[in-house]
C-alpha positions in Angstrom: -18.8 9.3 -32.0 -19.8 7.7 -28.7 -20.0 4.3 -30.2 -16.5 4.4 -31.7 -15.2 5.7 -28.4 -16.8 2.9 -26.5 -15.5 0.3 -29.1 -12.1 1.8 -28.8 -12.1 1.7 -25.0 -13.4 -1.9 -25.1 -10.7 -2.9 -27.6 -8.1 -1.2 -25.4 -9.4 -3.0 -22.3 -9.3 -6.3 -24.1 -5.7 -5.6 -25.3 -4.6 -4.7 -21.8 -6.2 -7.8 -20.3 -4.5 -10.0 -22.9 -1.1 -8.2 -22.4 -1.4 -8.6 -18.6 -2.2 -12.3 -18.7 0.4 -13.1 -21.3 3.1 -11.1 -19.5 2.3 -12.8 -16.2 2.2 -16.2 -17.8 5.4 -15.5 -19.9 7.3 -14.6 -16.7 6.9 -18.0 -15.0 9.4 -20.7 -14.3 7.4 -23.0 -16.6 8.2 -20.7 -19.5 11.8 -20.7 -18.4 12.0 -24.5 -18.4 10.3 -24.6 -21.8 12.9 -22.3 -23.3 15.7 -24.2 -21.6 14.4 -27.4 -23.1 14.0 -25.8 -26.5 17.7 -24.6 -26.2 18.8 -28.2 -25.6 16.9 -29.6 -28.6 19.8 -29.2 -31.0 21.8 -31.7 -29.0 19.4 -34.4 -30.1 20.9 -35.9 -33.3 17.7 -36.4 -35.3 16.7 -32.7 -34.8 19.9 -31.4 -36.4 18.5 -31.3 -39.9 15.8 -28.9 -38.6 18.2 -26.3 -37.2 17.2 -23.6 -39.7 13.5 -23.9 -38.8 14.3 -23.9 -35.1 16.4 -20.8 -35.5 13.5 -19.2 -37.4 11.0 -20.0 -34.6 13.5 -18.9 -32.0 13.8 -15.5 -33.7 10.1 -15.3 -34.2 9.5 -15.9 -30.5 12.0 -13.2 -29.6 10.5 -10.7 -31.9 7.0 -11.0 -30.5 7.9 -11.6 -26.8 10.0 -8.5 -26.4 7.2 -6.0 -27.2 4.8 -8.2 -25.3 7.0 -7.9 -22.1 7.5 -4.2 -22.6 3.8 -3.5 -23.1 2.8 -5.8 -20.2 5.3 -4.2 -17.9 4.0 -0.7 -18.8 0.4 -1.8 -18.0 1.4 -3.6 -14.8 3.4 -0.5 -13.8 0.5 1.8 -14.4 -1.7 -0.4 -12.3 0.9 -0.5 -9.6 1.1 3.4 -9.6 -2.7 3.6 -9.4 -2.8 1.3 -6.4 0.1 3.2 -4.8 -1.8 6.5 -5.3 -5.0 4.9 -3.7 -3.0 3.6 -0.8 -1.3 7.0 -0.3 -4.7 8.7 -0.2 -6.0 6.2 2.3 -2.9 6.6 4.5 -3.1 10.4 4.4 -6.8 10.2 5.5 -5.9 7.8 8.3 -3.1 10.1 9.4 -5.5 13.0 9.5 -7.9 11.0 11.7 -5.0 10.0 14.0 -3.9 13.6 14.3 -7.5 14.7 15.2 -7.8 11.9 17.8 -4.4 12.8 19.3 -5.4 16.5 19.5 -8.7 15.5 21.2 -6.8 13.3 23.6 -4.3 16.1 24.3 -7.1 18.5 25.0 -8.8 16.0 27.3 -5.6 15.4 29.2 -5.2 19.2 29.7 -8.8 19.4 31.1 -8.1 16.5 33.4 -4.9 18.1 34.5 -6.7 21.4 35.3 -9.4 19.5 37.2 -6.7 17.7 39.2 -4.8 20.9 39.8 -8.1 22.6 41.0 -8.8 19.6 43.3 -5.2 19.8 44.7 -5.7 23.5 45.4 -9.0 22.8 47.1 -7.3 20.1 49.2 -4.6 22.5 50.2 -7.2 25.1 51.4 -9.0 22.4 53.4 -5.7 21.3 55.0 -5.0 25.0 55.9 -8.4 25.3 57.5 -7.9 22.1 59.5 -4.6 23.4 60.7 -6.1 26.7 61.7 -8.9 25.0 63.5 -6.4 22.8 65.3 -4.3 25.7 66.2 -7.3 27.6 67.5 -7.6 27.3 71.2 -10.7 28.8 72.6 -10.2 30.8 75.8 -11.8 29.5 78.8 -14.4 31.7 80.5 -14.2 31.9 84.2 
């Protein structure tokens, strides 16, 4: 049972690889130019007698290329969704780290603010003491 499952998975992997490569190659400008050239072939006079064969091959290409494109797009779409899910997971983890860092930074800013406020209060007390000392005039003893 395990062997048939492995063979099946390997066969599916090979099929997906072939479908991806063929879809990517089929969707190139080179392929477009080849089909454009193929479409212009009937304009060449000595090819006119072979129009039936050309029509057959044209239909045959259409019959196998349409399913190929659909399968390839499904596989490429599935890969794209997998990559998007991985990226989403990484972005969520990064966001969580940023939130933690922001919270730590906020707490640190609050502590600094408290320290500065305490220092300010201490400075005010010192200033009041200096004012009191300056205002104090000792009485002269006679």
